[in-house]
LUMLOLUM-181045 format. One record per residue (C-alpha): residue number from 1; x, y, z. Coordinates in Angstrom, 2 decimals. Last residue first. Example, Ala and Ser with C-alpha at 12.3 -4.5 7.8 and 13.67 -1.06 7.14 Angstrom:
<sites>
n = 2&xx = 13.67&yy = -1.06&zz = 7.14
n = 1&xx = 12.30&yy = -4.50&zz = 7.80
</sites>
This chain:
<sites>
n = 460&xx = 121.74&yy = 203.72&zz = -131.07
n = 459&xx = 118.77&yy = 203.95&zz = -128.77
n = 458&xx = 119.76&yy = 207.32&zz = -127.37
n = 457&xx = 120.16&yy = 209.04&zz = -130.74
n = 456&xx = 117.06&yy = 207.35&zz = -132.17
n = 455&xx = 114.95&yy = 208.51&zz = -129.22
n = 454&xx = 116.35&yy = 212.05&zz = -129.35
n = 453&xx = 115.62&yy = 212.40&zz = -133.08
n = 452&xx = 112.13&yy = 210.91&zz = -132.79
n = 451&xx = 111.25&yy = 213.10&zz = -129.78
n = 450&xx = 112.36&yy = 216.18&zz = -131.74
n = 449&xx = 110.22&yy = 215.12&zz = -134.67
n = 448&xx = 107.20&yy = 214.50&zz = -132.45
n = 447&xx = 107.60&yy = 217.88&zz = -130.78
n = 446&xx = 108.02&yy = 219.63&zz = -134.13
n = 445&xx = 104.81&yy = 218.07&zz = -135.40
n = 444&xx = 102.84&yy = 219.01&zz = -132.28
n = 443&xx = 104.38&yy = 222.51&zz = -132.23
n = 442&xx = 103.90&yy = 223.67&zz = -135.81
n = 441&xx = 100.47&yy = 225.22&zz = -135.36
n = 440&xx = 98.03&yy = 224.08&zz = -132.68
n = 439&xx = 94.52&yy = 224.99&zz = -133.78
n = 438&xx = 95.17&yy = 225.98&zz = -137.40
n = 437&xx = 97.41&yy = 222.93&zz = -137.83
n = 436&xx = 94.72&yy = 220.63&zz = -136.43
n = 435&xx = 92.31&yy = 222.04&zz = -139.00
n = 434&xx = 89.16&yy = 223.89&zz = -138.01
n = 433&xx = 85.81&yy = 222.61&zz = -139.15
n = 432&xx = 83.32&yy = 222.72&zz = -141.99
n = 431&xx = 84.09&yy = 223.29&zz = -145.64
n = 430&xx = 83.25&yy = 226.19&zz = -147.98
n = 429&xx = 83.67&yy = 225.92&zz = -151.74
n = 428&xx = 84.75&yy = 229.07&zz = -153.60
n = 427&xx = 82.69&yy = 229.77&zz = -156.71
n = 426&xx = 85.01&yy = 231.51&zz = -159.13
n = 425&xx = 85.91&yy = 234.83&zz = -160.72
n = 424&xx = 89.12&yy = 236.20&zz = -162.19
n = 423&xx = 89.77&yy = 239.75&zz = -163.33
n = 422&xx = 91.63&yy = 241.61&zz = -166.04
n = 421&xx = 94.59&yy = 243.79&zz = -166.86
n = 420&xx = 97.37&yy = 242.41&zz = -169.08
n = 419&xx = 97.70&yy = 238.82&zz = -170.29
n = 418&xx = 101.33&yy = 237.83&zz = -169.73
n = 417&xx = 102.33&yy = 240.17&zz = -166.90
n = 416&xx = 98.77&yy = 240.10&zz = -165.60
n = 415&xx = 98.79&yy = 236.34&zz = -165.06
n = 414&xx = 95.12&yy = 235.49&zz = -164.53
n = 413&xx = 93.96&yy = 232.61&zz = -162.33
n = 412&xx = 90.84&yy = 230.59&zz = -161.58
n = 411&xx = 89.94&yy = 227.63&zz = -159.35
n = 410&xx = 93.54&yy = 226.88&zz = -158.41
n = 409&xx = 93.26&yy = 223.95&zz = -156.00
n = 408&xx = 94.75&yy = 224.32&zz = -152.53
n = 407&xx = 92.07&yy = 222.23&zz = -150.81
n = 406&xx = 90.49&yy = 225.34&zz = -149.27
n = 405&xx = 89.90&yy = 226.46&zz = -152.87
n = 404&xx = 92.03&yy = 229.09&zz = -154.54
n = 403&xx = 91.10&yy = 232.18&zz = -156.57
n = 402&xx = 93.90&yy = 233.85&zz = -158.47
n = 401&xx = 95.40&yy = 237.16&zz = -159.60
n = 400&xx = 98.96&yy = 236.66&zz = -160.75
n = 399&xx = 101.67&yy = 239.32&zz = -160.59
n = 398&xx = 101.63&yy = 243.10&zz = -160.61
n = 397&xx = 98.75&yy = 244.77&zz = -158.75
n = 396&xx = 97.43&yy = 241.31&zz = -157.97
n = 395&xx = 93.97&yy = 240.38&zz = -156.72
n = 394&xx = 94.11&yy = 237.44&zz = -154.37
n = 393&xx = 91.24&yy = 235.18&zz = -153.40
n = 392&xx = 91.85&yy = 232.48&zz = -150.79
n = 391&xx = 89.55&yy = 229.67&zz = -149.68
n = 390&xx = 89.81&yy = 228.38&zz = -146.14
n = 389&xx = 90.87&yy = 225.10&zz = -144.54
n = 388&xx = 93.87&yy = 226.37&zz = -142.57
n = 387&xx = 96.79&yy = 224.25&zz = -143.77
n = 386&xx = 95.24&yy = 223.71&zz = -147.21
n = 385&xx = 94.72&yy = 227.42&zz = -147.92
n = 384&xx = 98.16&yy = 228.33&zz = -146.56
n = 383&xx = 99.76&yy = 225.75&zz = -148.85
n = 382&xx = 98.33&yy = 227.48&zz = -151.92
n = 381&xx = 99.95&yy = 230.71&zz = -150.72
n = 380&xx = 103.43&yy = 229.30&zz = -151.25
n = 379&xx = 103.06&yy = 228.25&zz = -154.86
n = 378&xx = 101.46&yy = 231.60&zz = -155.73
n = 377&xx = 104.45&yy = 233.35&zz = -154.19
n = 376&xx = 106.89&yy = 231.25&zz = -156.19
n = 375&xx = 105.03&yy = 231.95&zz = -159.43
n = 374&xx = 105.04&yy = 235.74&zz = -158.96
n = 373&xx = 108.64&yy = 236.08&zz = -157.75
n = 372&xx = 110.41&yy = 236.66&zz = -161.08
n = 371&xx = 107.95&yy = 239.15&zz = -162.55
n = 370&xx = 107.28&yy = 241.23&zz = -159.46
n = 369&xx = 104.62&yy = 240.69&zz = -156.85
n = 368&xx = 101.86&yy = 242.90&zz = -155.49
n = 367&xx = 99.09&yy = 241.14&zz = -153.57
n = 366&xx = 95.63&yy = 241.75&zz = -152.14
n = 365&xx = 94.81&yy = 238.71&zz = -149.94
n = 364&xx = 91.14&yy = 237.98&zz = -149.37
n = 363&xx = 90.47&yy = 235.17&zz = -146.90
n = 362&xx = 87.43&yy = 232.89&zz = -147.27
n = 361&xx = 85.63&yy = 230.61&zz = -144.80
n = 360&xx = 87.20&yy = 231.96&zz = -141.64
n = 359&xx = 87.21&yy = 229.30&zz = -138.97
n = 358&xx = 88.38&yy = 231.75&zz = -136.29
n = 357&xx = 91.29&yy = 229.38&zz = -135.66
n = 356&xx = 92.04&yy = 229.30&zz = -139.39
n = 355&xx = 91.88&yy = 233.10&zz = -139.55
n = 354&xx = 94.47&yy = 233.33&zz = -136.80
n = 353&xx = 96.42&yy = 230.52&zz = -138.45
n = 352&xx = 97.28&yy = 232.75&zz = -141.41
n = 351&xx = 98.44&yy = 235.57&zz = -139.14
n = 350&xx = 100.72&yy = 233.63&zz = -136.79
n = 349&xx = 101.56&yy = 231.36&zz = -139.71
n = 348&xx = 103.51&yy = 233.95&zz = -141.64
n = 347&xx = 103.79&yy = 233.74&zz = -145.43
n = 346&xx = 100.31&yy = 235.17&zz = -146.06
n = 345&xx = 101.39&yy = 238.50&zz = -144.57
n = 344&xx = 103.72&yy = 239.03&zz = -147.54
n = 343&xx = 100.69&yy = 239.97&zz = -149.71
n = 342&xx = 98.09&yy = 241.73&zz = -147.52
n = 341&xx = 95.53&yy = 240.31&zz = -145.12
n = 340&xx = 91.78&yy = 239.85&zz = -145.31
n = 339&xx = 88.92&yy = 238.06&zz = -143.59
n = 338&xx = 85.53&yy = 236.62&zz = -144.55
n = 337&xx = 83.17&yy = 234.64&zz = -142.31
n = 336&xx = 80.08&yy = 233.27&zz = -144.05
n = 335&xx = 76.42&yy = 234.10&zz = -143.34
n = 334&xx = 75.90&yy = 235.89&zz = -146.65
n = 333&xx = 79.04&yy = 237.95&zz = -146.04
n = 332&xx = 80.14&yy = 238.40&zz = -142.43
n = 331&xx = 83.16&yy = 240.58&zz = -141.83
n = 330&xx = 86.61&yy = 239.84&zz = -140.42
n = 329&xx = 89.59&yy = 241.89&zz = -139.23
n = 328&xx = 93.21&yy = 241.22&zz = -138.35
n = 327&xx = 95.09&yy = 243.42&zz = -135.89
n = 326&xx = 98.63&yy = 242.46&zz = -136.89
n = 325&xx = 100.11&yy = 245.70&zz = -135.55
n = 324&xx = 100.72&yy = 247.40&zz = -138.88
n = 323&xx = 103.93&yy = 248.32&zz = -140.65
n = 322&xx = 104.83&yy = 251.88&zz = -141.58
n = 321&xx = 105.85&yy = 252.45&zz = -145.18
n = 320&xx = 108.66&yy = 251.59&zz = -147.55
n = 319&xx = 109.67&yy = 248.04&zz = -148.52
n = 318&xx = 113.42&yy = 247.48&zz = -148.13
n = 317&xx = 112.90&yy = 243.79&zz = -147.28
n = 316&xx = 109.21&yy = 242.81&zz = -147.48
n = 315&xx = 106.79&yy = 244.24&zz = -144.96
n = 314&xx = 104.91&yy = 241.97&zz = -142.57
n = 313&xx = 101.96&yy = 243.65&zz = -140.83
n = 312&xx = 100.00&yy = 245.30&zz = -143.62
n = 311&xx = 97.40&yy = 247.72&zz = -142.25
n = 310&xx = 93.74&yy = 246.68&zz = -141.92
n = 309&xx = 90.60&yy = 248.74&zz = -142.33
n = 308&xx = 87.09&yy = 247.85&zz = -141.25
n = 307&xx = 83.42&yy = 248.55&zz = -142.02
n = 306&xx = 83.78&yy = 251.16&zz = -144.76
n = 305&xx = 80.19&yy = 252.00&zz = -145.77
n = 304&xx = 79.03&yy = 251.89&zz = -149.39
n = 303&xx = 75.81&yy = 250.01&zz = -148.59
n = 302&xx = 77.25&yy = 246.90&zz = -150.27
n = 301&xx = 79.85&yy = 246.83&zz = -147.46
n = 300&xx = 83.39&yy = 248.20&zz = -147.79
n = 299&xx = 86.35&yy = 246.38&zz = -146.20
n = 298&xx = 89.54&yy = 248.45&zz = -146.52
n = 297&xx = 93.08&yy = 247.29&zz = -147.24
n = 296&xx = 96.21&yy = 249.12&zz = -146.19
n = 295&xx = 99.86&yy = 249.91&zz = -146.91
n = 294&xx = 100.64&yy = 252.81&zz = -144.61
n = 293&xx = 102.44&yy = 256.15&zz = -145.04
n = 292&xx = 99.77&yy = 257.99&zz = -143.01
n = 291&xx = 99.15&yy = 260.66&zz = -145.65
n = 290&xx = 99.83&yy = 258.43&zz = -148.63
n = 289&xx = 97.45&yy = 255.70&zz = -147.53
n = 288&xx = 98.37&yy = 252.97&zz = -150.00
n = 287&xx = 95.48&yy = 250.88&zz = -151.32
n = 286&xx = 94.15&yy = 247.33&zz = -151.39
n = 285&xx = 90.38&yy = 247.10&zz = -151.75
n = 284&xx = 88.00&yy = 244.50&zz = -150.33
n = 283&xx = 84.65&yy = 245.51&zz = -151.86
n = 282&xx = 81.39&yy = 243.79&zz = -150.90
n = 281&xx = 79.05&yy = 244.11&zz = -153.81
n = 280&xx = 75.39&yy = 245.10&zz = -154.27
n = 279&xx = 76.23&yy = 246.36&zz = -157.77
n = 278&xx = 75.09&yy = 249.99&zz = -157.59
n = 277&xx = 75.88&yy = 250.23&zz = -153.89
n = 276&xx = 79.44&yy = 248.89&zz = -154.09
n = 275&xx = 80.24&yy = 250.85&zz = -157.27
n = 274&xx = 78.95&yy = 254.09&zz = -155.77
n = 273&xx = 80.92&yy = 253.45&zz = -152.59
n = 272&xx = 84.16&yy = 253.11&zz = -154.55
n = 271&xx = 83.64&yy = 256.53&zz = -156.19
n = 270&xx = 82.66&yy = 258.00&zz = -152.83
n = 269&xx = 85.91&yy = 256.76&zz = -151.35
n = 268&xx = 87.88&yy = 258.90&zz = -153.80
n = 267&xx = 85.95&yy = 262.09&zz = -153.09
n = 266&xx = 86.04&yy = 261.66&zz = -149.34
n = 265&xx = 89.75&yy = 260.78&zz = -149.21
n = 264&xx = 91.13&yy = 263.54&zz = -151.44
n = 263&xx = 92.78&yy = 265.61&zz = -148.68
n = 262&xx = 93.92&yy = 262.50&zz = -146.82
n = 261&xx = 95.90&yy = 260.99&zz = -149.68
n = 260&xx = 94.91&yy = 257.90&zz = -151.67
n = 259&xx = 97.15&yy = 255.68&zz = -153.80
n = 258&xx = 95.35&yy = 252.78&zz = -155.47
n = 257&xx = 96.28&yy = 249.21&zz = -156.37
n = 256&xx = 98.49&yy = 249.21&zz = -153.29
n = 255&xx = 98.02&yy = 245.43&zz = -153.05
n = 254&xx = 95.73&yy = 244.08&zz = -155.75
n = 253&xx = 91.94&yy = 244.15&zz = -155.96
n = 252&xx = 88.89&yy = 242.48&zz = -154.44
n = 251&xx = 85.25&yy = 241.96&zz = -155.43
n = 250&xx = 82.91&yy = 240.02&zz = -153.17
n = 249&xx = 79.37&yy = 238.81&zz = -153.88
n = 248&xx = 80.06&yy = 237.72&zz = -157.47
n = 247&xx = 77.03&yy = 236.61&zz = -159.49
n = 246&xx = 78.17&yy = 236.98&zz = -163.09
n = 245&xx = 76.57&yy = 240.43&zz = -163.32
n = 244&xx = 78.50&yy = 241.37&zz = -160.18
n = 243&xx = 81.77&yy = 240.35&zz = -161.85
n = 242&xx = 80.96&yy = 242.44&zz = -164.91
n = 241&xx = 80.14&yy = 245.45&zz = -162.75
n = 240&xx = 83.39&yy = 245.05&zz = -160.79
n = 239&xx = 85.37&yy = 244.62&zz = -164.04
n = 238&xx = 83.96&yy = 247.96&zz = -165.32
n = 237&xx = 84.56&yy = 249.86&zz = -162.08
n = 236&xx = 88.11&yy = 248.70&zz = -161.40
n = 235&xx = 90.58&yy = 248.74&zz = -164.30
n = 234&xx = 88.62&yy = 250.55&zz = -167.00
n = 233&xx = 86.61&yy = 252.97&zz = -164.86
n = 232&xx = 89.42&yy = 253.72&zz = -162.43
n = 231&xx = 91.80&yy = 254.22&zz = -165.35
n = 230&xx = 89.55&yy = 256.81&zz = -166.97
n = 229&xx = 88.83&yy = 258.60&zz = -163.69
n = 228&xx = 92.46&yy = 258.77&zz = -162.50
n = 227&xx = 93.99&yy = 256.73&zz = -159.67
n = 226&xx = 93.69&yy = 253.53&zz = -161.70
n = 225&xx = 96.13&yy = 255.02&zz = -164.25
n = 224&xx = 95.58&yy = 253.86&zz = -167.81
n = 223&xx = 98.06&yy = 255.57&zz = -170.16
n = 222&xx = 101.13&yy = 254.28&zz = -168.28
n = 221&xx = 99.70&yy = 250.78&zz = -168.27
n = 220&xx = 102.08&yy = 249.12&zz = -170.74
n = 219&xx = 105.09&yy = 250.99&zz = -169.37
n = 218&xx = 104.67&yy = 249.35&zz = -165.97
n = 217&xx = 102.20&yy = 249.06&zz = -163.08
n = 216&xx = 100.53&yy = 245.78&zz = -163.92
n = 215&xx = 96.85&yy = 244.94&zz = -163.49
n = 214&xx = 94.53&yy = 243.13&zz = -161.12
n = 213&xx = 91.00&yy = 242.08&zz = -160.32
n = 212&xx = 89.63&yy = 239.45&zz = -157.94
n = 211&xx = 86.13&yy = 237.94&zz = -157.98
n = 210&xx = 84.35&yy = 235.82&zz = -155.38
n = 209&xx = 81.33&yy = 233.54&zz = -155.61
n = 208&xx = 80.53&yy = 231.91&zz = -152.29
n = 207&xx = 79.90&yy = 228.20&zz = -151.77
n = 206&xx = 78.31&yy = 226.06&zz = -149.06
n = 205&xx = 78.65&yy = 222.84&zz = -147.08
n = 204&xx = 81.51&yy = 221.42&zz = -149.12
n = 203&xx = 81.76&yy = 217.61&zz = -149.35
n = 202&xx = 84.72&yy = 215.76&zz = -147.89
n = 201&xx = 86.43&yy = 213.61&zz = -150.50
n = 200&xx = 89.84&yy = 215.31&zz = -150.22
n = 199&xx = 90.15&yy = 215.00&zz = -146.43
n = 198&xx = 89.47&yy = 211.25&zz = -146.30
n = 197&xx = 91.57&yy = 210.66&zz = -149.41
n = 196&xx = 94.55&yy = 212.55&zz = -148.06
n = 195&xx = 94.48&yy = 210.69&zz = -144.75
n = 194&xx = 94.15&yy = 207.29&zz = -146.46
n = 193&xx = 96.92&yy = 208.05&zz = -148.95
n = 192&xx = 99.18&yy = 209.31&zz = -146.17
n = 191&xx = 98.70&yy = 206.09&zz = -144.21
n = 190&xx = 99.32&yy = 204.01&zz = -147.33
n = 189&xx = 102.50&yy = 205.92&zz = -148.17
n = 188&xx = 103.92&yy = 205.44&zz = -144.68
n = 187&xx = 102.95&yy = 201.74&zz = -144.58
n = 186&xx = 104.39&yy = 201.14&zz = -148.06
n = 185&xx = 107.71&yy = 202.65&zz = -146.96
n = 184&xx = 107.80&yy = 200.56&zz = -143.77
n = 183&xx = 106.89&yy = 197.34&zz = -145.58
n = 182&xx = 109.46&yy = 197.97&zz = -148.31
n = 181&xx = 112.19&yy = 198.68&zz = -145.78
n = 180&xx = 111.34&yy = 195.61&zz = -143.71
n = 179&xx = 111.30&yy = 193.38&zz = -146.86
n = 178&xx = 114.67&yy = 194.39&zz = -148.29
n = 177&xx = 117.01&yy = 192.09&zz = -146.35
n = 176&xx = 119.40&yy = 190.35&zz = -148.78
n = 175&xx = 120.03&yy = 193.61&zz = -150.69
n = 174&xx = 121.22&yy = 195.79&zz = -147.87
n = 173&xx = 122.75&yy = 198.66&zz = -149.88
n = 172&xx = 119.72&yy = 199.27&zz = -152.10
n = 171&xx = 117.14&yy = 198.80&zz = -149.32
n = 170&xx = 119.14&yy = 201.07&zz = -147.02
n = 169&xx = 119.13&yy = 203.84&zz = -149.64
n = 168&xx = 115.41&yy = 203.38&zz = -150.28
n = 167&xx = 114.62&yy = 203.62&zz = -146.57
n = 166&xx = 116.64&yy = 206.84&zz = -146.37
n = 165&xx = 114.88&yy = 208.32&zz = -149.41
n = 164&xx = 111.49&yy = 207.41&zz = -147.95
n = 163&xx = 112.33&yy = 209.04&zz = -144.62
n = 162&xx = 113.69&yy = 212.25&zz = -146.12
n = 161&xx = 110.78&yy = 212.71&zz = -148.53
n = 160&xx = 108.10&yy = 211.94&zz = -145.93
n = 159&xx = 109.65&yy = 214.18&zz = -143.29
n = 158&xx = 110.06&yy = 216.86&zz = -145.95
n = 157&xx = 106.33&yy = 216.88&zz = -146.61
n = 156&xx = 105.95&yy = 217.57&zz = -142.90
n = 155&xx = 107.28&yy = 221.08&zz = -143.54
n = 154&xx = 103.98&yy = 222.22&zz = -145.07
n = 153&xx = 102.01&yy = 222.18&zz = -141.81
n = 152&xx = 101.19&yy = 219.23&zz = -139.54
n = 151&xx = 97.49&yy = 218.43&zz = -139.66
n = 150&xx = 96.39&yy = 220.49&zz = -142.67
n = 149&xx = 99.70&yy = 219.34&zz = -144.13
n = 148&xx = 98.02&yy = 215.94&zz = -144.57
n = 147&xx = 96.29&yy = 217.28&zz = -147.69
n = 146&xx = 99.60&yy = 216.87&zz = -149.48
n = 145&xx = 98.87&yy = 214.50&zz = -152.38
n = 144&xx = 95.65&yy = 216.11&zz = -153.65
n = 143&xx = 97.46&yy = 219.47&zz = -153.69
n = 142&xx = 100.01&yy = 218.31&zz = -156.28
n = 141&xx = 101.63&yy = 221.56&zz = -157.46
n = 140&xx = 101.51&yy = 222.54&zz = -153.79
n = 139&xx = 104.66&yy = 220.44&zz = -153.54
n = 138&xx = 106.67&yy = 223.51&zz = -154.61
n = 137&xx = 106.93&yy = 224.91&zz = -151.10
n = 136&xx = 108.69&yy = 221.90&zz = -149.58
n = 135&xx = 112.09&yy = 223.57&zz = -149.08
n = 134&xx = 110.24&yy = 226.24&zz = -147.13
n = 133&xx = 111.27&yy = 229.84&zz = -147.89
n = 132&xx = 107.63&yy = 230.75&zz = -148.69
n = 131&xx = 107.06&yy = 230.07&zz = -144.99
n = 130&xx = 108.52&yy = 233.47&zz = -144.13
n = 129&xx = 110.05&yy = 235.41&zz = -147.01
n = 128&xx = 112.89&yy = 237.07&zz = -145.08
n = 127&xx = 112.13&yy = 234.93&zz = -142.04
n = 126&xx = 115.64&yy = 234.48&zz = -140.62
n = 125&xx = 115.06&yy = 232.33&zz = -137.50
n = 124&xx = 111.51&yy = 231.21&zz = -138.32
n = 123&xx = 111.51&yy = 230.28&zz = -142.01
n = 122&xx = 114.69&yy = 228.20&zz = -141.92
n = 121&xx = 114.32&yy = 227.05&zz = -138.30
n = 120&xx = 111.08&yy = 225.33&zz = -139.35
n = 119&xx = 112.90&yy = 223.79&zz = -142.30
n = 118&xx = 115.68&yy = 222.59&zz = -139.99
n = 117&xx = 113.18&yy = 220.88&zz = -137.70
n = 116&xx = 111.43&yy = 219.17&zz = -140.62
n = 115&xx = 114.78&yy = 218.03&zz = -142.03
n = 114&xx = 115.80&yy = 216.59&zz = -138.66
n = 113&xx = 112.60&yy = 214.52&zz = -138.52
n = 112&xx = 113.15&yy = 213.07&zz = -141.99
n = 111&xx = 116.70&yy = 212.09&zz = -141.02
n = 110&xx = 115.46&yy = 210.57&zz = -137.76
n = 109&xx = 112.93&yy = 208.42&zz = -139.61
n = 108&xx = 115.65&yy = 207.29&zz = -142.02
n = 107&xx = 117.82&yy = 206.17&zz = -139.08
n = 106&xx = 114.95&yy = 204.43&zz = -137.25
n = 105&xx = 114.43&yy = 201.93&zz = -140.05
n = 104&xx = 117.90&yy = 200.73&zz = -141.10
n = 103&xx = 119.58&yy = 201.85&zz = -137.86
n = 102&xx = 122.70&yy = 203.91&zz = -137.11
n = 101&xx = 123.78&yy = 204.44&zz = -140.72
n = 100&xx = 121.19&yy = 207.20&zz = -141.35
n = 99&xx = 121.76&yy = 209.18&zz = -138.16
n = 98&xx = 125.16&yy = 210.91&zz = -138.25
n = 97&xx = 125.83&yy = 210.95&zz = -141.99
n = 96&xx = 122.30&yy = 212.19&zz = -142.68
n = 95&xx = 122.64&yy = 214.75&zz = -139.91
n = 94&xx = 125.80&yy = 216.09&zz = -141.60
n = 93&xx = 123.82&yy = 216.40&zz = -144.83
n = 92&xx = 121.09&yy = 218.35&zz = -143.05
n = 91&xx = 123.63&yy = 220.63&zz = -141.38
n = 90&xx = 125.19&yy = 221.43&zz = -144.76
n = 89&xx = 121.70&yy = 222.02&zz = -146.14
n = 88&xx = 121.00&yy = 224.56&zz = -143.40
n = 87&xx = 124.34&yy = 226.35&zz = -143.81
n = 86&xx = 123.89&yy = 226.60&zz = -147.57
n = 85&xx = 120.42&yy = 228.05&zz = -147.10
n = 84&xx = 121.74&yy = 230.71&zz = -144.73
n = 83&xx = 124.84&yy = 231.73&zz = -146.68
n = 82&xx = 122.96&yy = 232.11&zz = -149.96
n = 81&xx = 119.92&yy = 233.62&zz = -148.25
n = 80&xx = 121.98&yy = 236.35&zz = -146.58
n = 79&xx = 123.94&yy = 237.18&zz = -149.74
n = 78&xx = 120.83&yy = 237.37&zz = -151.91
n = 77&xx = 119.05&yy = 239.58&zz = -149.39
n = 76&xx = 122.04&yy = 241.94&zz = -149.25
n = 75&xx = 122.27&yy = 242.00&zz = -153.10
n = 74&xx = 118.58&yy = 242.82&zz = -153.68
n = 73&xx = 116.65&yy = 239.93&zz = -155.25
n = 72&xx = 116.94&yy = 239.06&zz = -158.92
n = 71&xx = 114.72&yy = 235.96&zz = -158.60
n = 70&xx = 116.51&yy = 234.05&zz = -161.35
n = 69&xx = 120.07&yy = 234.56&zz = -160.13
n = 68&xx = 118.99&yy = 233.90&zz = -156.53
n = 67&xx = 117.19&yy = 230.73&zz = -157.56
n = 66&xx = 120.15&yy = 229.39&zz = -159.51
n = 65&xx = 122.50&yy = 230.19&zz = -156.58
n = 64&xx = 120.43&yy = 228.59&zz = -153.80
n = 63&xx = 120.11&yy = 224.88&zz = -154.53
n = 62&xx = 123.49&yy = 224.39&zz = -156.20
n = 61&xx = 125.23&yy = 226.41&zz = -153.49
n = 60&xx = 123.49&yy = 224.57&zz = -150.68
n = 59&xx = 124.17&yy = 221.16&zz = -152.23
n = 58&xx = 127.83&yy = 222.05&zz = -152.64
n = 57&xx = 128.10&yy = 222.87&zz = -148.94
n = 56&xx = 126.05&yy = 219.81&zz = -148.05
n = 55&xx = 128.46&yy = 217.56&zz = -149.94
n = 54&xx = 131.34&yy = 219.04&zz = -147.96
n = 53&xx = 129.38&yy = 218.34&zz = -144.76
n = 52&xx = 128.93&yy = 214.74&zz = -145.91
n = 51&xx = 132.68&yy = 214.49&zz = -146.47
n = 50&xx = 133.26&yy = 215.51&zz = -142.84
n = 49&xx = 130.49&yy = 213.35&zz = -141.30
n = 48&xx = 131.94&yy = 209.98&zz = -142.28
n = 47&xx = 129.92&yy = 206.78&zz = -142.64
n = 46&xx = 131.72&yy = 205.66&zz = -145.84
n = 45&xx = 129.41&yy = 203.02&zz = -147.32
n = 44&xx = 126.08&yy = 204.17&zz = -145.89
n = 43&xx = 127.20&yy = 207.77&zz = -146.42
n = 42&xx = 127.80&yy = 207.29&zz = -150.15
n = 41&xx = 124.34&yy = 205.80&zz = -150.66
n = 40&xx = 122.80&yy = 208.61&zz = -148.64
n = 39&xx = 124.60&yy = 211.24&zz = -150.71
n = 38&xx = 123.18&yy = 209.82&zz = -153.95
n = 37&xx = 119.67&yy = 209.50&zz = -152.39
n = 36&xx = 119.26&yy = 213.04&zz = -151.10
n = 35&xx = 117.70&yy = 214.54&zz = -154.24
n = 34&xx = 115.71&yy = 211.47&zz = -155.34
n = 33&xx = 112.32&yy = 212.38&zz = -153.90
n = 32&xx = 113.10&yy = 216.03&zz = -154.60
n = 31&xx = 112.66&yy = 215.23&zz = -158.30
n = 30&xx = 108.91&yy = 215.07&zz = -157.70
n = 29&xx = 109.06&yy = 218.84&zz = -157.15
n = 28&xx = 109.27&yy = 219.09&zz = -160.96
n = 27&xx = 105.50&yy = 219.70&zz = -161.02
n = 26&xx = 106.09&yy = 223.18&zz = -159.52
n = 25&xx = 108.40&yy = 224.70&zz = -162.09
n = 24&xx = 111.10&yy = 226.99&zz = -160.69
n = 23&xx = 110.84&yy = 225.90&zz = -157.05
n = 22&xx = 110.31&yy = 222.38&zz = -158.35
n = 21&xx = 113.83&yy = 222.21&zz = -159.75
n = 20&xx = 115.54&yy = 223.45&zz = -156.57
n = 19&xx = 115.76&yy = 220.15&zz = -154.70
n = 18&xx = 117.03&yy = 218.38&zz = -157.83
n = 17&xx = 119.66&yy = 221.08&zz = -158.33
n = 16&xx = 120.82&yy = 220.79&zz = -154.74
n = 15&xx = 121.00&yy = 217.01&zz = -154.93
n = 14&xx = 123.11&yy = 217.10&zz = -158.08
n = 13&xx = 125.55&yy = 219.54&zz = -156.48
n = 12&xx = 125.76&yy = 217.49&zz = -153.29
n = 11&xx = 126.21&yy = 214.16&zz = -155.00
n = 10&xx = 128.82&yy = 215.68&zz = -157.31
n = 9&xx = 130.79&yy = 217.11&zz = -154.39
n = 8&xx = 130.53&yy = 213.84&zz = -152.48
n = 7&xx = 131.77&yy = 211.86&zz = -155.46
n = 6&xx = 134.61&yy = 214.34&zz = -155.87
n = 5&xx = 135.60&yy = 213.69&zz = -152.27
n = 4&xx = 136.50&yy = 210.08&zz = -153.01
n = 3&xx = 137.13&yy = 208.67&zz = -149.55
n = 2&xx = 139.68&yy = 205.89&zz = -149.23
n = 1&xx = 138.49&yy = 202.84&zz = -147.34
</sites>
C-alpha cells in the first residue's frame, strides 16, 4: 500500500493544534481527546514507524510554535523548547506506530503508558518550567474530573487520553468487533468517575480565611510605589485592614512586592509589624533582599515578630539573584499548618510534595508573572493543590492573585493586568489526610506504566 505522506503531515499538524488549544484557553483541553486519533487511524492501516515520525515532527511544530509566539519567551528558551517538545511528540508518534497495532486492547494501554513516561521526562530532563510544561496542564479547567491525580500526579491524565483514543481508533477500524473496546473504555471511565466522586464528596474538617493582595509594576503604577509611604498605604496597609475586617487570618502579597536593603531593614519591618499587630494578622510577604541579592518571603506573626524566612529555590531562566537551598518552613495558624514557597517553586514536585507529606493545610505562594504567562501559571498551580490536598493562596506582583481549594477550585481571583491593584479573600476548606502522590510521588505511576510497556512488548 502506497503511503500518502501528506495525510501524515496533516494528521500531525492538526493533532499539535488540538493538543495546544487548552494551553491557551483551559476548557479547550477537551480537544486533546481527539488529537491523536487521525494519526492512529493512519497507523492502523499503514503500520509504519517512519511516516509516524514525520507526523510527530509536524505535531511538535504545531504544538510548540503558537505557544512560543504567544508567550514571548527569550530566544534561547524558545529554541530549546521548540526542539525539545518536537522531539518528545515525535517519539510519542513513533510509539503509537510501534504499539497500537500490536493488540486491540493492550496496544492502547501501552500508548497511554508511553505518553506518561515521556511527559515525566519532559518536565524532569529539561525542567525550564517544571511541571507547568506538562501536556496535561490545561485539564485543571475541569478539577472535578481529575481528582485521581492526587494518586498519580498530573501526567496520568495523558494515560487516559492516549488509551481512550487508541481504543476508539481500533473500534473504528474493526467494525465487526466493537464490544471489547467499548467495555474497556467504559470500565476506565467508570473507575475514574468512582474515584473522582469519592474524593470530591469528602467533607472539609475546618476552614481558614486567607487574603492575597497584588498589583502590577508598570506605567500604570509609577505614581504608587509600594516601597514608599503612600504606595505602602494604598497597596498593602489598606487592603490588609480591609481583609482583617472581613475575617482574614493570613494576608499575603506578590513575589518581590517590596525591595528592602539592609540599612533600612528595621524601619521597613516596623511598618509591617504595625499592620500585623493592629489587625491581628499573620503576614506572608514576598520581598527582594537587596543586600543579600535574594528573592525571599518572611512569615510575620500577629505580634509583629518574623518567625521564619525562606529564599526562592527555583529561579526562572535569566532571573537575577542567589537561589535558596529548598529549606521550606511552616507555621501554625489557629491549629492549622501553613507553609510558603515562591512562584516557580510551585512547578517542582520535590518542594510541593514536601508540604503534602507534612500535611500542610494551606500553602502561600507569592508570585510574579508577566502578561502572556499568567494564565498558564495559574493552570499549573491548580494541579499542585489537587496532587497534595492543600489550599493555595497566591498574591501576584504582576499576574493573577488567587485563592484555590485543595480540590483545585478557584475560590477567588483578581487579574491585576485587567483590574489593577486589589486583593482576594476566601475561606479555604481543610481536608484530612495525605495523598498517595504526596507520599510517593511519580514513582508508583511510572513503575506501572513501564511494566505495561514491557509487558505489551514481550507479549506481542
